[in-house]
C-alpha positions as CSV (number, residue, x, y, z in Angstrom):
1,X,3.4,-4.1,29.0
2,X,1.0,-6.2,31.1
3,X,-1.6,-6.2,28.4
4,X,1.0,-7.2,25.7
5,X,2.3,-10.0,27.9
6,X,-1.3,-11.3,28.4
7,X,-1.8,-11.3,24.6
8,X,1.4,-13.3,24.1
9,X,0.4,-15.8,26.8
10,X,-3.0,-16.3,25.1
11,X,-1.3,-16.9,21.8
12,X,1.0,-19.5,23.4
13,X,-2.0,-21.3,24.8
14,X,-3.9,-21.3,21.5
15,X,-0.8,-22.5,19.6
16,X,-0.6,-25.4,22.0
17,X,-4.2,-26.4,22.4
18,X,-6.2,-25.1,19.4
19,X,-6.2,-27.4,16.3
20,X,-6.5,-24.4,13.9
21,X,-3.8,-22.4,15.6
22,X,-1.5,-25.4,15.7
23,X,-1.5,-25.9,12.0
24,X,-0.8,-22.3,10.9
25,X,2.3,-21.4,8.9
26,X,3.7,-18.2,7.5
27,X,2.2,-19.3,4.1
28,X,-1.3,-20.1,5.5
29,X,-1.5,-16.8,7.5
30,X,-0.3,-14.5,4.7
31,X,-3.7,-14.2,2.9
32,X,-5.4,-13.5,6.2
33,X,-2.8,-10.9,7.0
34,X,-3.6,-9.1,3.7
35,X,-7.3,-9.2,4.4
36,X,-6.9,-7.9,8.0
37,X,-4.7,-5.0,6.7
38,X,-7.3,-4.0,4.2
39,X,-10.0,-4.1,6.9
40,X,-7.9,-1.8,9.0
41,X,-7.5,0.5,6.0
42,X,-11.3,0.5,5.5
43,X,-11.8,1.5,9.2
44,X,-9.2,4.3,8.8
45,X,-10.7,5.8,5.7
46,X,-14.1,5.9,7.5
47,X,-12.4,7.3,10.7
48,X,-14.3,4.6,12.6
49,X,-12.4,4.7,15.9
50,X,-14.1,1.7,17.4
51,X,-13.2,-0.5,14.4
52,X,-9.8,1.0,14.1
53,X,-9.1,-0.3,17.6
54,X,-10.5,-3.7,16.7
55,X,-8.6,-4.0,13.4
56,X,-5.4,-2.9,15.0
57,X,-5.8,-5.8,17.3
58,X,-6.3,-8.2,14.4
59,X,-3.2,-6.9,12.7
60,X,-1.2,-7.1,15.9
61,X,-2.3,-10.7,16.3
62,X,-0.7,-11.5,13.0
63,X,2.6,-9.8,13.9
64,X,2.7,-11.8,17.1
65,X,1.8,-15.0,15.4
66,X,4.6,-14.6,12.8
67,X,7.1,-13.9,15.7
68,X,5.9,-17.0,17.5
69,X,6.5,-19.1,14.4
70,X,9.9,-17.5,14.1
71,X,10.7,-18.5,17.7
72,X,9.5,-22.1,17.2
73,X,11.9,-22.3,14.3
74,X,14.8,-20.9,16.3
75,X,15.1,-17.9,14.0
76,X,13.8,-14.9,16.1
77,X,11.2,-14.0,18.7
78,X,9.0,-11.0,19.5
79,X,11.7,-9.4,21.6
80,X,14.0,-9.5,18.5
81,X,11.3,-7.9,16.4
82,X,10.9,-5.1,19.0
83,X,14.6,-4.6,19.5
84,X,15.4,-4.5,15.8
85,X,12.6,-2.0,15.2
86,X,13.8,0.2,18.1
87,X,17.4,0.1,16.8
88,X,16.3,1.0,13.3
89,X,14.2,4.0,14.5
90,X,17.1,5.3,16.6
91,X,19.6,4.9,13.7
92,X,17.2,6.7,11.3
93,X,16.6,9.6,13.7
94,X,20.1,11.1,14.3
95,X,18.5,14.5,14.8
96,X,16.8,13.1,17.9
97,X,19.3,10.5,19.3
98,X,23.0,11.1,19.9
99,X,25.4,8.8,18.0
100,X,26.5,7.2,21.3
101,X,22.9,6.0,21.8
102,X,22.9,3.9,18.7
103,X,22.9,0.3,19.9
104,X,22.6,1.2,23.5
105,X,20.3,-1.0,25.7
106,X,17.8,1.8,26.6
107,X,18.7,5.0,24.9
108,X,16.6,8.1,25.6
109,X,15.8,10.8,23.1
110,X,17.1,14.3,23.5
111,X,14.9,16.8,25.4
112,X,12.2,18.3,23.2
113,X,13.5,21.0,20.9
114,X,17.1,20.0,21.1
115,X,19.0,18.8,18.1
116,X,21.7,16.1,17.8
117,X,25.2,17.0,17.0
118,X,25.8,17.5,13.3
119,X,28.0,14.8,11.8
120,X,30.1,14.9,8.6
121,X,27.0,13.8,6.5
122,X,24.8,16.6,7.9
123,X,22.2,14.1,9.1
124,X,21.7,15.8,12.4
125,X,20.5,19.1,10.8
126,X,16.9,18.0,10.2
127,X,14.5,20.7,11.5
128,X,11.5,20.1,9.3
129,X,9.5,16.9,8.4
130,X,10.7,17.2,4.8
131,X,14.4,17.3,5.8
132,X,13.9,14.2,7.9
133,X,12.4,12.4,4.9
134,X,15.2,13.4,2.7
135,X,17.8,12.2,5.2
136,X,16.0,8.9,5.6
137,X,16.7,7.9,2.0
138,X,20.4,8.5,2.5
139,X,20.5,6.7,5.9
140,X,18.7,3.7,4.5
141,X,21.4,3.3,1.8
142,X,24.0,3.1,4.6
143,X,22.3,0.6,6.8
144,X,23.9,-2.8,7.0
145,X,20.8,-4.6,5.7
146,X,19.3,-1.4,4.2
147,X,18.2,-0.6,0.7
148,X,20.7,-1.2,-2.1
149,X,19.2,1.6,-4.2
150,X,16.7,4.4,-3.6
151,X,13.8,2.6,-5.3
152,X,14.6,-0.9,-3.9
153,X,12.7,0.1,-0.8
154,X,9.4,0.1,-2.6
155,X,7.8,-3.3,-2.0
156,X,7.1,-5.2,-5.3
157,X,3.8,-6.5,-3.9
158,X,2.3,-3.1,-3.4
159,X,-0.9,-2.3,-5.4
160,X,0.1,-0.5,-8.5
161,X,-1.5,2.9,-7.6
162,X,0.2,3.0,-4.2
163,X,3.5,1.8,-5.7
164,X,3.5,4.6,-8.3
165,X,3.0,7.2,-5.5
166,X,5.9,5.7,-3.4
167,X,8.2,5.5,-6.4
168,X,7.7,9.1,-7.2
169,X,7.9,10.1,-3.5
170,X,11.3,8.3,-3.1
171,X,12.7,9.9,-6.3
172,X,11.6,13.3,-5.0
173,X,13.5,12.7,-1.7
174,X,16.8,12.6,-3.6
175,X,16.0,15.7,-5.7
176,X,14.4,14.1,-8.8
177,X,11.2,16.1,-9.1
178,X,9.5,19.0,-10.9
179,X,11.0,22.4,-10.0
180,X,7.5,24.1,-10.4
181,X,4.6,21.8,-9.8
182,X,2.5,23.6,-12.3
183,X,4.7,22.1,-15.1
184,X,3.2,18.7,-14.3
185,X,0.0,19.6,-16.1
186,X,1.8,19.9,-19.4
187,X,3.0,16.3,-18.9
188,X,-0.5,15.1,-18.0
189,X,-2.0,16.7,-21.1
190,X,0.9,15.3,-23.3
191,X,0.2,11.7,-21.9
192,X,-3.5,12.1,-22.5
193,X,-3.0,13.2,-26.1
194,X,-0.7,10.2,-26.7
195,X,-3.3,7.8,-25.1
196,X,-6.1,9.2,-27.3
197,X,-3.9,8.8,-30.4
198,X,-3.2,5.2,-29.7
199,X,-6.9,4.5,-28.9
200,X,-7.7,6.0,-32.3
201,X,-5.3,3.6,-33.9
202,X,-6.9,0.8,-32.0
203,X,-3.5,-0.5,-31.0
204,X,-4.3,-2.4,-27.7
205,X,-0.7,-2.9,-26.6
206,X,0.4,0.7,-27.2
207,X,-2.9,2.0,-25.7
208,X,-2.3,0.0,-22.5
209,X,1.2,1.4,-22.3
210,X,0.0,5.0,-22.8
211,X,-2.8,4.5,-20.3
212,X,-0.2,3.5,-17.7
213,X,1.9,6.6,-18.6
214,X,-1.2,8.8,-18.2
215,X,-2.2,7.3,-14.9
216,X,1.3,7.7,-13.6
217,X,1.4,11.4,-14.6
218,X,-2.0,12.0,-12.8
219,X,-0.7,10.3,-9.7
220,X,2.4,12.5,-9.9
221,X,0.2,15.6,-10.1
222,X,-1.7,14.5,-7.1
223,X,1.5,14.0,-5.1
224,X,2.8,17.4,-6.1
225,X,-0.4,19.0,-4.7
226,X,-0.2,16.9,-1.5
227,X,-3.2,14.8,-2.4
228,X,-3.2,11.0,-1.7
229,X,-4.5,9.4,-4.9
230,X,-5.4,6.1,-3.2
231,X,-7.6,7.8,-0.6
232,X,-9.1,10.0,-3.3
233,X,-10.0,7.1,-5.5
234,X,-11.4,5.1,-2.6
235,X,-13.7,8.1,-1.7
236,X,-15.0,8.1,-5.3
237,X,-15.5,4.3,-5.2
238,X,-17.6,4.7,-2.0
239,X,-19.5,7.6,-3.6
240,X,-20.3,5.5,-6.7
241,X,-21.4,2.5,-4.6
242,X,-23.7,4.7,-2.5
243,X,-25.3,6.3,-5.6
244,X,-25.6,3.1,-7.6
245,X,-27.2,1.4,-4.6
246,X,-29.7,4.2,-4.5
247,X,-30.6,3.6,-8.1
248,X,-31.0,-0.2,-7.5
249,X,-33.1,0.3,-4.3
250,X,-35.5,2.7,-6.1
251,X,-35.7,0.5,-9.2
252,X,-37.1,-2.2,-6.8
253,X,-39.6,0.2,-5.4
254,X,-40.7,1.1,-8.9
255,X,-41.1,-2.6,-9.7
256,X,-38.5,-2.5,-12.4
257,X,-35.4,-4.5,-13.2
258,X,-32.3,-2.4,-13.6
259,X,-31.8,-3.7,-17.1
260,X,-35.3,-2.5,-18.0
261,X,-34.7,1.1,-16.9
262,X,-33.6,3.7,-19.4
263,X,-30.4,5.5,-19.0
264,X,-32.4,8.7,-18.5
265,X,-34.3,7.1,-15.6
266,X,-31.1,5.9,-14.0
267,X,-29.5,9.4,-14.5
268,X,-32.4,11.0,-12.7
269,X,-32.1,8.7,-9.7
270,X,-28.3,9.2,-9.7
271,X,-28.7,13.0,-9.6
272,X,-31.3,12.6,-6.9
273,X,-28.9,10.6,-4.7
274,X,-26.2,13.3,-5.4
275,X,-28.6,16.1,-4.3
276,X,-29.4,14.2,-1.1
277,X,-25.7,13.8,-0.4
278,X,-25.1,17.5,-0.8
279,X,-28.0,18.3,1.5
280,X,-26.8,16.0,4.2
281,X,-23.3,17.5,4.0
282,X,-24.6,21.1,4.5
């Protein structure tokens, strides 16, 4: 609490005395917030603990900055942000908190291993992580300012790949999902066949639509097998970058421009980079 108070005091001072901090608005900070969030995501995917700590601080700064702007406008402050979040967490965890604790000043969770009392909706009977997730979707629909529909909780600004995963995950939480996950492969092959057919016809609009359907079905398959498609794709991105950089570095050593190399020469260096990766991982 002392460290958090120090951070807020520093931000107050900067807002008062620094020309750059003085002029910031919600709109001017937004692009930086997106950038800082992606930098945190990069540190997370590399499991870089030092940078995770650093980037968490940068993201926290933005949270505090928006709260300060809210306070200056007389709308809300950091305390409101914290209290509203705490209230939401308590309301969404009826299997941990007793109903009488909702809205209480300083409610305490039940002792570890104990369950809340079952209510008429059965929200208290959540003994596995999956049951908790399924309850959340129902609870969110009942919140005063909660989601108006199951899928309205998916932010419109999410990157398309992550959005597809979240849409599918939310639908699953209310029972809309494959009974047997193996059946998804029939759908993946069906969508691939439809994509290939439209590509053969050279219908760009239809091909774009079918490509979307195919990617959506692949993401669905990944979800059913408990694989995160965004993390998987980013790993492949990093792998491609590493191998292509290897080709580029060796082309320079060979005194050749990349454009002057044959595909066979590039493939040879690509496979060499791949072998070195495998050796280092052993």
